[in-house]
PDBQT receptor file of N, H, CA, C and O in Angstrom, charges set to zero:
ATOM      1  N   MET A   1     -15.348  -2.713   7.524  1.00  0.00    +0.000 N 
ATOM      2  CA  MET A   1     -14.532  -1.709   7.800  1.00  0.00    +0.000 C 
ATOM      3  C   MET A   1     -13.036  -1.557   7.986  1.00  0.00    +0.000 C 
ATOM      4  O   MET A   1     -12.109  -1.253   7.235  1.00  0.00    +0.000 OA
ATOM      5  N   LYS A   2     -13.171  -1.959   9.568  1.00  0.00    +0.000 N 
ATOM      6  H   LYS A   2     -13.924  -2.206  10.178  1.00  0.00    +0.000 HD
ATOM      7  CA  LYS A   2     -11.989  -2.001   9.858  1.00  0.00    +0.000 C 
ATOM      8  C   LYS A   2     -11.040  -3.244   9.751  1.00  0.00    +0.000 C 
ATOM      9  O   LYS A   2      -9.956  -3.286  10.333  1.00  0.00    +0.000 OA
ATOM     10  N   LYS A   3     -11.454  -4.100   9.083  1.00  0.00    +0.000 N 
ATOM     11  H   LYS A   3     -12.335  -4.066   8.610  1.00  0.00    +0.000 HD
ATOM     12  CA  LYS A   3     -10.815  -5.781   8.897  1.00  0.00    +0.000 C 
ATOM     13  C   LYS A   3     -10.053  -4.992   7.451  1.00  0.00    +0.000 C 
ATOM     14  O   LYS A   3      -8.826  -4.987   7.364  1.00  0.00    +0.000 OA
ATOM     15  N   SER A   4     -10.696  -4.518   6.653  1.00  0.00    +0.000 N 
ATOM     16  H   SER A   4     -11.693  -4.522   6.724  1.00  0.00    +0.000 HD
ATOM     17  CA  SER A   4     -10.051  -3.967   5.454  1.00  0.00    +0.000 C 
ATOM     18  C   SER A   4      -8.709  -3.226   5.622  1.00  0.00    +0.000 C 
ATOM     19  O   SER A   4      -7.561  -3.575   5.348  1.00  0.00    +0.000 OA
ATOM     20  N   ILE A   5      -9.300  -1.895   6.252  1.00  0.00    +0.000 N 
ATOM     21  H   ILE A   5     -10.232  -1.612   6.474  1.00  0.00    +0.000 HD
ATOM     22  CA  ILE A   5      -8.110  -0.636   6.634  1.00  0.00    +0.000 C 
ATOM     23  C   ILE A   5      -6.978  -1.544   7.416  1.00  0.00    +0.000 C 
ATOM     24  O   ILE A   5      -5.821  -1.547   6.994  1.00  0.00    +0.000 OA
ATOM     25  N   LEU A   6      -7.324  -2.247   8.470  1.00  0.00    +0.000 N 
ATOM     26  H   LEU A   6      -8.264  -2.245   8.812  1.00  0.00    +0.000 HD
ATOM     27  CA  LEU A   6      -6.067  -3.333   9.393  1.00  0.00    +0.000 C 
ATOM     28  C   LEU A   6      -5.009  -3.635   8.041  1.00  0.00    +0.000 C 
ATOM     29  O   LEU A   6      -3.873  -3.372   7.646  1.00  0.00    +0.000 OA
ATOM     30  N   THR A   7      -6.482  -4.520   7.573  1.00  0.00    +0.000 N 
ATOM     31  H   THR A   7      -7.405  -4.733   7.894  1.00  0.00    +0.000 HD
ATOM     32  CA  THR A   7      -5.227  -5.400   6.527  1.00  0.00    +0.000 C 
ATOM     33  C   THR A   7      -4.072  -4.727   5.381  1.00  0.00    +0.000 C 
ATOM     34  O   THR A   7      -2.849  -4.872   5.353  1.00  0.00    +0.000 OA
ATOM     35  N   TYR A   8      -4.856  -4.051   4.591  1.00  0.00    +0.000 N 
ATOM     36  H   TYR A   8      -5.849  -3.933   4.614  1.00  0.00    +0.000 HD
ATOM     37  CA  TYR A   8      -4.589  -3.329   3.499  1.00  0.00    +0.000 C 
ATOM     38  C   TYR A   8      -3.296  -2.091   4.063  1.00  0.00    +0.000 C 
ATOM     39  O   TYR A   8      -2.272  -1.927   3.399  1.00  0.00    +0.000 OA
ATOM     40  N   GLY A   9      -3.616  -1.181   5.577  1.00  0.00    +0.000 N 
ATOM     41  H   GLY A   9      -4.448  -1.314   6.116  1.00  0.00    +0.000 HD
ATOM     42  CA  GLY A   9      -2.806  -0.713   5.945  1.00  0.00    +0.000 C 
ATOM     43  C   GLY A   9      -1.555  -1.148   6.432  1.00  0.00    +0.000 C 
ATOM     44  O   GLY A   9      -0.467  -0.593   6.273  1.00  0.00    +0.000 OA
ATOM     45  N   LEU A  10      -1.896  -2.549   7.249  1.00  0.00    +0.000 N 
ATOM     46  H   LEU A  10      -2.780  -2.999   7.378  1.00  0.00    +0.000 HD
ATOM     47  CA  LEU A  10      -0.648  -3.035   7.507  1.00  0.00    +0.000 C 
ATOM     48  C   LEU A  10       0.566  -3.395   6.641  1.00  0.00    +0.000 C 
ATOM     49  O   LEU A  10       1.735  -3.086   6.869  1.00  0.00    +0.000 OA
ATOM     50  N   ILE A  11       0.030  -4.180   5.492  1.00  0.00    +0.000 N 
ATOM     51  H   ILE A  11      -0.920  -4.431   5.308  1.00  0.00    +0.000 HD
ATOM     52  CA  ILE A  11       0.644  -4.520   4.289  1.00  0.00    +0.000 C 
ATOM     53  C   ILE A  11       1.256  -3.146   3.498  1.00  0.00    +0.000 C 
ATOM     54  O   ILE A  11       2.370  -3.362   3.022  1.00  0.00    +0.000 OA
ATOM     55  N   THR A  12       0.732  -1.764   3.265  1.00  0.00    +0.000 N 
ATOM     56  H   THR A  12      -0.174  -1.589   3.652  1.00  0.00    +0.000 HD
ATOM     57  CA  THR A  12       1.563  -0.825   3.216  1.00  0.00    +0.000 C 
ATOM     58  C   THR A  12       2.356  -0.377   4.182  1.00  0.00    +0.000 C 
ATOM     59  O   THR A  12       3.340   0.315   3.920  1.00  0.00    +0.000 OA
ATOM     60  N   GLY A  13       2.127  -0.611   5.023  1.00  0.00    +0.000 N 
ATOM     61  H   GLY A  13       1.327  -1.173   5.236  1.00  0.00    +0.000 HD
ATOM     62  CA  GLY A  13       3.065  -0.176   6.531  1.00  0.00    +0.000 C 
ATOM     63  C   GLY A  13       4.109  -0.797   6.236  1.00  0.00    +0.000 C 
ATOM     64  O   GLY A  13       5.107  -0.151   5.918  1.00  0.00    +0.000 OA
ATOM     65  N   ALA A  14       4.133  -2.155   6.269  1.00  0.00    +0.000 N 
ATOM     66  H   ALA A  14       3.322  -2.679   6.527  1.00  0.00    +0.000 HD
ATOM     67  CA  ALA A  14       5.050  -3.564   6.026  1.00  0.00    +0.000 C 
ATOM     68  C   ALA A  14       5.893  -2.664   4.770  1.00  0.00    +0.000 C 
ATOM     69  O   ALA A  14       6.893  -2.024   5.094  1.00  0.00    +0.000 OA
ATOM     70  N   VAL A  15       5.599  -2.665   3.884  1.00  0.00    +0.000 N 
ATOM     71  H   VAL A  15       4.787  -3.185   3.621  1.00  0.00    +0.000 HD
ATOM     72  CA  VAL A  15       6.184  -2.395   2.652  1.00  0.00    +0.000 C 
ATOM     73  C   VAL A  15       7.273  -0.828   2.399  1.00  0.00    +0.000 C 
ATOM     74  O   VAL A  15       8.237  -0.682   1.648  1.00  0.00    +0.000 OA
ATOM     75  N   ILE A  16       6.534   0.291   3.499  1.00  0.00    +0.000 N 
ATOM     76  H   ILE A  16       5.751   0.172   4.109  1.00  0.00    +0.000 HD
ATOM     77  CA  ILE A  16       7.183   1.349   3.430  1.00  0.00    +0.000 C 
ATOM     78  C   ILE A  16       8.368   1.221   4.659  1.00  0.00    +0.000 C 
ATOM     79  O   ILE A  16       9.406   1.881   4.622  1.00  0.00    +0.000 OA
ATOM     80  N   ILE A  17       8.026   0.235   5.781  1.00  0.00    +0.000 N 
ATOM     81  H   ILE A  17       7.182  -0.301   5.811  1.00  0.00    +0.000 HD
ATOM     82  CA  ILE A  17       8.792   0.251   6.181  1.00  0.00    +0.000 C 
ATOM     83  C   ILE A  17      10.070  -0.661   5.909  1.00  0.00    +0.000 C 
ATOM     84  O   ILE A  17      11.180  -0.519   6.423  1.00  0.00    +0.000 OA
ATOM     85  N   GLY A  18       9.771  -1.388   5.217  1.00  0.00    +0.000 N 
ATOM     86  H   GLY A  18       8.870  -1.503   4.800  1.00  0.00    +0.000 HD
ATOM     87  CA  GLY A  18      10.902  -2.435   4.959  1.00  0.00    +0.000 C 
ATOM     88  C   GLY A  18      11.954  -1.946   3.840  1.00  0.00    +0.000 C 
ATOM     89  O   GLY A  18      13.126  -2.268   3.644  1.00  0.00    +0.000 OA
ATOM     90  N   SER A  19      10.711  -0.643   2.883  1.00  0.00    +0.000 N 
ATOM     91  H   SER A  19       9.759  -0.381   3.042  1.00  0.00    +0.000 HD
ATOM     92  CA  SER A  19      11.833  -0.213   1.811  1.00  0.00    +0.000 C 
ATOM     93  C   SER A  19      12.727   0.953   2.766  1.00  0.00    +0.000 C 
ATOM     94  O   SER A  19      13.911   1.098   2.461  1.00  0.00    +0.000 OA
ATOM     95  N   MET A  20      12.183   1.754   3.883  1.00  0.00    +0.000 N 
ATOM     96  H   MET A  20      11.221   1.636   4.131  1.00  0.00    +0.000 HD
ATOM     97  CA  MET A  20      13.148   2.284   4.199  1.00  0.00    +0.000 C 
ATOM     98  C   MET A  20      14.519   1.451   5.331  1.00  0.00    +0.000 C 
ATOM     99  O   MET A  20      15.537   2.010   5.742  1.00  0.00    +0.000 OA
ATOM    100  N   LEU A  21      14.142   0.198   5.559  1.00  0.00    +0.000 N 
ATOM    101  H   LEU A  21      13.316  -0.256   5.225  1.00  0.00    +0.000 HD
ATOM    102  CA  LEU A  21      15.690  -0.421   6.323  1.00  0.00    +0.000 C 
ATOM    103  C   LEU A  21      16.220  -0.941   4.947  1.00  0.00    +0.000 C 
ATOM    104  O   LEU A  21      17.164  -1.685   5.212  1.00  0.00    +0.000 OA
ATOM    105  N   LEU A  22      16.016  -0.874   3.480  1.00  0.00    +0.000 N 
ATOM    106  H   LEU A  22      15.249  -0.269   3.265  1.00  0.00    +0.000 HD
ATOM    107  CA  LEU A  22      16.717  -1.289   2.841  1.00  0.00    +0.000 C 
ATOM    108  C   LEU A  22      17.433  -0.352   2.341  1.00  0.00    +0.000 C 
ATOM    109  O   LEU A  22      18.593  -0.493   1.954  1.00  0.00    +0.000 OA
ATOM    110  N   GLY A  23      16.589   0.979   2.309  1.00  0.00    +0.000 N 
ATOM    111  H   GLY A  23      15.646   1.093   2.624  1.00  0.00    +0.000 HD
ATOM    112  CA  GLY A  23      17.529   2.328   2.430  1.00  0.00    +0.000 C 
ATOM    113  C   GLY A  23      18.514   2.874   3.139  1.00  0.00    +0.000 C 
ATOM    114  O   GLY A  23      19.396   3.678   2.840  1.00  0.00    +0.000 OA
ATOM    115  N   ILE A  24      18.180   2.211   4.313  1.00  0.00    +0.000 N 
ATOM    116  H   ILE A  24      17.463   1.558   4.556  1.00  0.00    +0.000 HD
ATOM    117  CA  ILE A  24      19.331   2.543   5.455  1.00  0.00    +0.000 C 
ATOM    118  C   ILE A  24      20.393   2.008   5.539  1.00  0.00    +0.000 C 
ATOM    119  O   ILE A  24      21.364   2.713   5.813  1.00  0.00    +0.000 OA
ATOM    120  N   LEU A  25      20.595   0.320   5.295  1.00  0.00    +0.000 N 
ATOM    121  H   LEU A  25      19.806  -0.252   5.073  1.00  0.00    +0.000 HD
ATOM    122  CA  LEU A  25      21.505  -0.978   4.821  1.00  0.00    +0.000 C 
ATOM    123  C   LEU A  25      22.025  -0.062   4.110  1.00  0.00    +0.000 C 
ATOM    124  O   LEU A  25      23.111   0.387   4.474  1.00  0.00    +0.000 OA
ATOM    125  N   ASN A  26      21.285   0.546   2.710  1.00  0.00    +0.000 N 
ATOM    126  H   ASN A  26      20.402   0.181   2.414  1.00  0.00    +0.000 HD
ATOM    127  CA  ASN A  26      21.949   0.670   1.162  1.00  0.00    +0.000 C 
ATOM    128  C   ASN A  26      22.156  -0.840   0.654  1.00  0.00    +0.000 C 
ATOM    129  O   ASN A  26      23.339  -1.158   0.526  1.00  0.00    +0.000 OA
ATOM    130  N   VAL A  27      21.399  -1.623   0.406  1.00  0.00    +0.000 N 
ATOM    131  H   VAL A  27      20.439  -1.365   0.510  1.00  0.00    +0.000 HD
ATOM    132  CA  VAL A  27      21.387  -3.164  -0.419  1.00  0.00    +0.000 C 
ATOM    133  C   VAL A  27      21.939  -2.785  -1.583  1.00  0.00    +0.000 C 
ATOM    134  O   VAL A  27      22.990  -3.216  -2.057  1.00  0.00    +0.000 OA
ATOM    135  N   SER A  28      20.999  -1.724  -2.183  1.00  0.00    +0.000 N 
ATOM    136  H   SER A  28      20.145  -1.373  -1.798  1.00  0.00    +0.000 HD
ATOM    137  CA  SER A  28      21.592  -1.970  -3.784  1.00  0.00    +0.000 C 
ATOM    138  C   SER A  28      21.591  -0.614  -4.392  1.00  0.00    +0.000 C 
ATOM    139  O   SER A  28      20.658   0.141  -4.117  1.00  0.00    +0.000 OA
ATOM    140  N   GLY A  29      22.414  -0.279  -5.084  1.00  0.00    +0.000 N 
ATOM    141  H   GLY A  29      23.172  -0.892  -5.307  1.00  0.00    +0.000 HD
ATOM    142  CA  GLY A  29      23.112   1.094  -5.873  1.00  0.00    +0.000 C 
ATOM    143  C   GLY A  29      21.775   1.288  -6.644  1.00  0.00    +0.000 C 
ATOM    144  O   GLY A  29      22.048   1.584  -7.807  1.00  0.00    +0.000 OA
ATOM    145  N   PHE A  30      20.754   1.246  -6.485  1.00  0.00    +0.000 N 
ATOM    146  H   PHE A  30      20.532   1.006  -5.540  1.00  0.00    +0.000 HD
ATOM    147  CA  PHE A  30      19.910   1.523  -7.671  1.00  0.00    +0.000 C 
ATOM    148  C   PHE A  30      18.581   2.507  -6.633  1.00  0.00    +0.000 C 
ATOM    149  O   PHE A  30      17.392   2.421  -6.940  1.00  0.00    +0.000 OA
ATOM    150  N   SER A  31      19.054   3.370  -5.448  1.00  0.00    +0.000 N 
ATOM    151  H   SER A  31      20.020   3.439  -5.199  1.00  0.00    +0.000 HD
ATOM    152  CA  SER A  31      18.459   3.590  -4.623  1.00  0.00    +0.000 C 
ATOM    153  C   SER A  31      16.874   4.406  -5.736  1.00  0.00    +0.000 C 
ATOM    154  O   SER A  31      15.680   4.110  -5.685  1.00  0.00    +0.000 OA
ATOM    155  N   GLN A  32      17.422   5.201  -6.401  1.00  0.00    +0.000 N 
ATOM    156  H   GLN A  32      18.391   5.442  -6.442  1.00  0.00    +0.000 HD
ATOM    157  CA  GLN A  32      16.062   6.163  -7.161  1.00  0.00    +0.000 C 
ATOM    158  C   GLN A  32      15.067   4.319  -7.796  1.00  0.00    +0.000 C 
ATOM    159  O   GLN A  32      13.851   4.147  -7.872  1.00  0.00    +0.000 OA
ATOM    160  N   TRP A  33      15.414   4.004  -7.897  1.00  0.00    +0.000 N 
ATOM    161  H   TRP A  33      16.402   4.144  -7.835  1.00  0.00    +0.000 HD
ATOM    162  CA  TRP A  33      14.616   3.167  -8.863  1.00  0.00    +0.000 C 
ATOM    163  C   TRP A  33      13.880   1.738  -7.593  1.00  0.00    +0.000 C 
ATOM    164  O   TRP A  33      13.136   0.791  -7.850  1.00  0.00    +0.000 OA
ATOM    165  N   LEU A  34      14.228   1.981  -6.857  1.00  0.00    +0.000 N 
ATOM    166  H   LEU A  34      14.833   2.750  -6.649  1.00  0.00    +0.000 HD
ATOM    167  CA  LEU A  34      14.022   1.418  -5.105  1.00  0.00    +0.000 C 
ATOM    168  C   LEU A  34      12.345   2.258  -4.666  1.00  0.00    +0.000 C 
ATOM    169  O   LEU A  34      11.238   1.987  -4.200  1.00  0.00    +0.000 OA
ATOM    170  N   GLY A  35      13.222   3.509  -5.257  1.00  0.00    +0.000 N 
ATOM    171  H   GLY A  35      14.121   3.729  -5.636  1.00  0.00    +0.000 HD
ATOM    172  CA  GLY A  35      11.760   4.194  -4.347  1.00  0.00    +0.000 C 
ATOM    173  C   GLY A  35      11.151   4.923  -5.063  1.00  0.00    +0.000 C 
ATOM    174  O   GLY A  35      10.758   6.022  -4.674  1.00  0.00    +0.000 OA
ATOM    175  N   TYR A  36      10.925   4.432  -6.356  1.00  0.00    +0.000 N 
ATOM    176  H   TYR A  36      11.244   3.539  -6.672  1.00  0.00    +0.000 HD
ATOM    177  CA  TYR A  36       9.648   4.383  -7.606  1.00  0.00    +0.000 C 
ATOM    178  C   TYR A  36       9.211   3.376  -7.172  1.00  0.00    +0.000 C 
ATOM    179  O   TYR A  36       8.069   3.521  -6.737  1.00  0.00    +0.000 OA
ATOM    180  N   LEU A  37       9.654   2.272  -7.077  1.00  0.00    +0.000 N 
ATOM    181  H   LEU A  37      10.582   2.153  -7.430  1.00  0.00    +0.000 HD
ATOM    182  CA  LEU A  37       9.059   0.785  -6.691  1.00  0.00    +0.000 C 
ATOM    183  C   LEU A  37       8.200   0.586  -6.079  1.00  0.00    +0.000 C 
ATOM    184  O   LEU A  37       7.146  -0.009  -6.306  1.00  0.00    +0.000 OA
ATOM    185  N   ILE A  38       8.942   1.526  -4.464  1.00  0.00    +0.000 N 
ATOM    186  H   ILE A  38       9.798   2.009  -4.280  1.00  0.00    +0.000 HD
ATOM    187  CA  ILE A  38       8.061   1.499  -3.189  1.00  0.00    +0.000 C 
ATOM    188  C   ILE A  38       7.020   2.063  -3.556  1.00  0.00    +0.000 C 
ATOM    189  O   ILE A  38       5.999   1.390  -3.414  1.00  0.00    +0.000 OA
ATOM    190  N   ILE A  39       6.879   3.318  -4.090  1.00  0.00    +0.000 N 
ATOM    191  H   ILE A  39       7.709   3.864  -4.206  1.00  0.00    +0.000 HD
ATOM    192  CA  ILE A  39       6.011   4.385  -4.130  1.00  0.00    +0.000 C 
ATOM    193  C   ILE A  39       4.769   3.414  -4.925  1.00  0.00    +0.000 C 
ATOM    194  O   ILE A  39       3.617   3.293  -4.507  1.00  0.00    +0.000 OA
ATOM    195  N   VAL A  40       5.294   2.818  -6.078  1.00  0.00    +0.000 N 
ATOM    196  H   VAL A  40       6.230   2.915  -6.417  1.00  0.00    +0.000 HD
ATOM    197  CA  VAL A  40       4.373   1.592  -6.938  1.00  0.00    +0.000 C 
ATOM    198  C   VAL A  40       3.472   0.980  -6.199  1.00  0.00    +0.000 C 
ATOM    199  O   VAL A  40       2.243   1.036  -6.153  1.00  0.00    +0.000 OA
ATOM    200  N   VAL A  41       4.292   0.373  -5.615  1.00  0.00    +0.000 N 
ATOM    201  H   VAL A  41       5.290   0.327  -5.653  1.00  0.00    +0.000 HD
ATOM    202  CA  VAL A  41       3.569  -0.804  -4.771  1.00  0.00    +0.000 C 
ATOM    203  C   VAL A  41       2.906   0.060  -3.547  1.00  0.00    +0.000 C 
ATOM    204  O   VAL A  41       1.799  -0.322  -3.168  1.00  0.00    +0.000 OA
ATOM    205  N   ALA A  42       3.321   0.866  -3.086  1.00  0.00    +0.000 N 
ATOM    206  H   ALA A  42       4.221   1.177  -3.393  1.00  0.00    +0.000 HD
ATOM    207  CA  ALA A  42       2.326   1.233  -1.573  1.00  0.00    +0.000 C 
ATOM    208  C   ALA A  42       1.049   2.038  -2.682  1.00  0.00    +0.000 C 
ATOM    209  O   ALA A  42      -0.100   1.769  -2.331  1.00  0.00    +0.000 OA
ATOM    210  N   MET A  43       1.112   2.553  -3.381  1.00  0.00    +0.000 N 
ATOM    211  H   MET A  43       2.045   2.771  -3.667  1.00  0.00    +0.000 HD
ATOM    212  CA  MET A  43      -0.038   3.192  -3.821  1.00  0.00    +0.000 C 
ATOM    213  C   MET A  43      -1.068   2.079  -4.560  1.00  0.00    +0.000 C 
ATOM    214  O   MET A  43      -2.260   2.355  -4.704  1.00  0.00    +0.000 OA
ATOM    215  N   THR A  44      -0.478   0.743  -5.035  1.00  0.00    +0.000 N 
ATOM    216  H   THR A  44       0.490   0.519  -4.919  1.00  0.00    +0.000 HD
ATOM    217  CA  THR A  44      -1.427   0.020  -5.624  1.00  0.00    +0.000 C 
ATOM    218  C   THR A  44      -2.163  -0.981  -4.613  1.00  0.00    +0.000 C 
ATOM    219  O   THR A  44      -3.223  -1.554  -4.863  1.00  0.00    +0.000 OA
ATOM    220  N   MET A  45      -1.303  -1.114  -3.238  1.00  0.00    +0.000 N 
ATOM    221  H   MET A  45      -0.441  -0.648  -3.035  1.00  0.00    +0.000 HD
ATOM    222  CA  MET A  45      -2.243  -1.440  -1.934  1.00  0.00    +0.000 C 
ATOM    223  C   MET A  45      -3.440  -0.536  -1.422  1.00  0.00    +0.000 C 
ATOM    224  O   MET A  45      -4.565  -0.889  -1.069  1.00  0.00    +0.000 OA
ATOM    225  N   ILE A  46      -2.947   0.580  -1.474  1.00  0.00    +0.000 N 
ATOM    226  H   ILE A  46      -2.033   0.867  -1.761  1.00  0.00    +0.000 HD
ATOM    227  CA  ILE A  46      -4.191   1.801  -1.213  1.00  0.00    +0.000 C 
ATOM    228  C   ILE A  46      -5.179   1.421  -2.417  1.00  0.00    +0.000 C 
ATOM    229  O   ILE A  46      -6.379   1.415  -2.143  1.00  0.00    +0.000 OA
ATOM    230  N   PHE A  47      -4.889   1.184  -3.390  1.00  0.00    +0.000 N 
ATOM    231  H   PHE A  47      -3.914   1.189  -3.612  1.00  0.00    +0.000 HD
ATOM    232  CA  PHE A  47      -5.745   1.022  -4.593  1.00  0.00    +0.000 C 
ATOM    233  C   PHE A  47      -7.027  -0.075  -3.867  1.00  0.00    +0.000 C 
ATOM    234  O   PHE A  47      -8.170   0.159  -3.474  1.00  0.00    +0.000 OA
ATOM    235  N   ILE A  48      -5.911  -1.764  -3.944  1.00  0.00    +0.000 N 
ATOM    236  H   ILE A  48      -4.983  -1.954  -4.263  1.00  0.00    +0.000 HD
ATOM    237  CA  ILE A  48      -6.887  -2.712  -4.500  1.00  0.00    +0.000 C 
ATOM    238  C   ILE A  48      -7.488  -2.324  -2.531  1.00  0.00    +0.000 C 
ATOM    239  O   ILE A  48      -8.649  -1.950  -2.697  1.00  0.00    +0.000 OA
ATOM    240  N   GLY A  49      -7.318  -2.295  -1.622  1.00  0.00    +0.000 N 
ATOM    241  H   GLY A  49      -6.375  -2.599  -1.487  1.00  0.00    +0.000 HD
ATOM    242  CA  GLY A  49      -7.964  -2.234  -0.451  1.00  0.00    +0.000 C 
ATOM    243  C   GLY A  49      -8.624  -1.258  -0.375  1.00  0.00    +0.000 C 
ATOM    244  O   GLY A  49      -9.160  -1.170   0.730  1.00  0.00    +0.000 OA
ATOM    245  N   VAL A  50      -9.033   0.189  -1.582  1.00  0.00    +0.000 N 
ATOM    246  H   VAL A  50      -8.598   0.117  -2.479  1.00  0.00    +0.000 HD
ATOM    247  CA  VAL A  50     -10.189   0.850  -1.575  1.00  0.00    +0.000 C 
ATOM    248  C   VAL A  50     -11.465   0.111  -2.630  1.00  0.00    +0.000 C 
ATOM    249  O   VAL A  50     -12.683   0.133  -2.452  1.00  0.00    +0.000 OA
ATOM    250  N   LYS A  51     -10.639  -0.556  -3.811  1.00  0.00    +0.000 N 
ATOM    251  H   LYS A  51      -9.649  -0.575  -3.955  1.00  0.00    +0.000 HD
ATOM    252  CA  LYS A  51     -11.602  -1.437  -3.941  1.00  0.00    +0.000 C 
ATOM    253  C   LYS A  51     -12.254  -2.401  -3.890  1.00  0.00    +0.000 C 
ATOM    254  O   LYS A  51     -13.279  -2.848  -4.404  1.00  0.00    +0.000 OA
ATOM    255  N   ARG A  52     -11.439  -2.709  -3.114  1.00  0.00    +0.000 N 
ATOM    256  H   ARG A  52     -10.606  -2.345  -2.697  1.00  0.00    +0.000 HD
ATOM    257  CA  ARG A  52     -12.078  -4.676  -2.082  1.00  0.00    +0.000 C 
ATOM    258  C   ARG A  52     -13.204  -3.968  -1.399  1.00  0.00    +0.000 C 
ATOM    259  O   ARG A  52     -14.375  -4.330  -1.518  1.00  0.00    +0.000 OA
ATOM    260  N   TYR A  53     -12.770  -2.829  -0.597  1.00  0.00    +0.000 N 
ATOM    261  H   TYR A  53     -11.819  -2.535  -0.501  1.00  0.00    +0.000 HD
ATOM    262  CA  TYR A  53     -14.102  -1.971   0.147  1.00  0.00    +0.000 C 
ATOM    263  C   TYR A  53     -15.265  -2.063  -0.149  1.00  0.00    +0.000 C 
ATOM    264  O   TYR A  53     -16.129  -2.730   0.421  1.00  0.00    +0.000 OA
ATOM    265  N   ARG A  54     -15.417  -1.027  -1.572  1.00  0.00    +0.000 N 
ATOM    266  H   ARG A  54     -14.716  -0.486  -2.035  1.00  0.00    +0.000 HD
ATOM    267  CA  ARG A  54     -16.458  -1.103  -2.678  1.00  0.00    +0.000 C 
ATOM    268  C   ARG A  54     -17.279  -1.927  -2.734  1.00  0.00    +0.000 C 
ATOM    269  O   ARG A  54     -18.451  -2.109  -2.404  1.00  0.00    +0.000 OA
ATOM    270  N   ASP A  55     -16.040  -2.685  -3.473  1.00  0.00    +0.000 N 
ATOM    271  H   ASP A  55     -15.087  -2.538  -3.741  1.00  0.00    +0.000 HD
ATOM    272  CA  ASP A  55     -16.911  -3.956  -3.849  1.00  0.00    +0.000 C 
ATOM    273  C   ASP A  55     -17.422  -5.373  -2.977  1.00  0.00    +0.000 C 
ATOM    274  O   ASP A  55     -17.995  -6.411  -3.311  1.00  0.00    +0.000 OA
ATOM    275  N   GLN A  56     -16.998  -4.934  -1.944  1.00  0.00    +0.000 N 
ATOM    276  H   GLN A  56     -16.533  -4.092  -1.673  1.00  0.00    +0.000 HD
ATOM    277  CA  GLN A  56     -17.041  -6.487  -1.007  1.00  0.00    +0.000 C 
ATOM    278  C   GLN A  56     -18.112  -5.763   0.087  1.00  0.00    +0.000 C 
ATOM    279  O   GLN A  56     -18.813  -6.553   0.720  1.00  0.00    +0.000 OA
ATOM    280  N   GLU A  57     -18.265  -4.526   0.317  1.00  0.00    +0.000 N 
ATOM    281  H   GLU A  57     -17.695  -3.884  -0.197  1.00  0.00    +0.000 HD
ATOM    282  CA  GLU A  57     -18.897  -4.202   2.050  1.00  0.00    +0.000 C 
ATOM    283  C   GLU A  57     -19.913  -3.103   1.569  1.00  0.00    +0.000 C 
ATOM    284  O   GLU A  57     -20.955  -2.881   2.184  1.00  0.00    +0.000 OA
ATOM    285  N   ARG A  58     -19.562  -2.465   0.490  1.00  0.00    +0.000 N 
ATOM    286  H   ARG A  58     -18.714  -2.646  -0.010  1.00  0.00    +0.000 HD
ATOM    287  CA  ARG A  58     -20.323  -1.163   0.175  1.00  0.00    +0.000 C 
ATOM    288  C   ARG A  58     -21.304  -1.444  -1.030  1.00  0.00    +0.000 C 
ATOM    289  O   ARG A  58     -22.085  -0.523  -1.267  1.00  0.00    +0.000 OA
ATOM    290  N   GLY A  59     -21.417  -2.863  -2.045  1.00  0.00    +0.000 N 
ATOM    291  H   GLY A  59     -20.782  -3.612  -1.853  1.00  0.00    +0.000 HD
ATOM    292  CA  GLY A  59     -21.780  -3.162  -3.068  1.00  0.00    +0.000 C 
ATOM    293  C   GLY A  59     -21.303  -2.715  -4.623  1.00  0.00    +0.000 C 
ATOM    294  O   GLY A  59     -21.788  -2.815  -5.751  1.00  0.00    +0.000 OA
ATOM    295  N   GLY A  60     -20.248  -2.243  -4.115  1.00  0.00    +0.000 N 
ATOM    296  H   GLY A  60     -19.855  -2.161  -3.199  1.00  0.00    +0.000 HD
ATOM    297  CA  GLY A  60     -20.070  -1.848  -5.791  1.00  0.00    +0.000 C 
ATOM    298  C   GLY A  60     -19.978  -0.549  -6.091  1.00  0.00    +0.000 C 
ATOM    299  O   GLY A  60     -19.532  -0.199  -7.183  1.00  0.00    +0.000 OA
ATOM    300  N   VAL A  61     -20.584   0.761  -4.711  1.00  0.00    +0.000 N 
ATOM    301  H   VAL A  61     -20.946   0.476  -3.824  1.00  0.00    +0.000 HD
ATOM    302  CA  VAL A  61     -20.518   2.053  -4.625  1.00  0.00    +0.000 C 
ATOM    303  C   VAL A  61     -19.749   2.631  -3.625  1.00  0.00    +0.000 C 
ATOM    304  O   VAL A  61     -19.487   2.189  -2.506  1.00  0.00    +0.000 OA
ATOM    305  N   ILE A  62     -19.387   3.763  -4.205  1.00  0.00    +0.000 N 
ATOM    306  H   ILE A  62     -19.599   4.121  -5.115  1.00  0.00    +0.000 HD
ATOM    307  CA  ILE A  62     -18.895   4.569  -2.903  1.00  0.00    +0.000 C 
ATOM    308  C   ILE A  62     -19.465   5.814  -3.110  1.00  0.00    +0.000 C 
ATOM    309  O   ILE A  62     -19.358   6.066  -4.310  1.00  0.00    +0.000 OA
ATOM    310  N   SER A  63     -20.000   6.686  -2.540  1.00  0.00    +0.000 N 
ATOM    311  H   SER A  63     -20.087   6.481  -1.565  1.00  0.00    +0.000 HD
ATOM    312  CA  SER A  63     -20.464   7.949  -2.788  1.00  0.00    +0.000 C 
ATOM    313  C   SER A  63     -20.099   8.969  -1.466  1.00  0.00    +0.000 C 
ATOM    314  O   SER A  63     -20.087   8.683  -0.269  1.00  0.00    +0.000 OA
ATOM    315  N   PHE A  64     -19.797  10.306  -2.161  1.00  0.00    +0.000 N 
ATOM    316  H   PHE A  64     -19.807  10.538  -3.134  1.00  0.00    +0.000 HD
ATOM    317  CA  PHE A  64     -19.550  11.003  -1.363  1.00  0.00    +0.000 C 
ATOM    318  C   PHE A  64     -20.230  11.972  -0.556  1.00  0.00    +0.000 C 
ATOM    319  O   PHE A  64     -19.718  12.898   0.074  1.00  0.00    +0.000 OA
ATOM    320  N   GLY A  65     -22.144  11.479  -0.693  1.00  0.00    +0.000 N 
ATOM    321  H   GLY A  65     -22.561  10.727  -1.204  1.00  0.00    +0.000 HD
ATOM    322  CA  GLY A  65     -22.846  12.141   0.334  1.00  0.00    +0.000 C 
ATOM    323  C   GLY A  65     -23.374  11.293   0.831  1.00  0.00    +0.000 C 
ATOM    324  O   GLY A  65     -24.103  11.503   1.801  1.00  0.00    +0.000 OA
TER     325      GLY A  65
């Protein structure tokens, strides 16, 4: 579990930090579209991380109890 958390957490963190740096440098004039793209990429990485954890470490099931 820790490996999945670190892997996908670091990737998501790198995406967010990279987007903040692009925003500070104001690289593109499409800041609103860039913001939405960053949100979609970050949420996708979280989804992929949870799915991978479910499939590989929990046998395809995540329960709440």
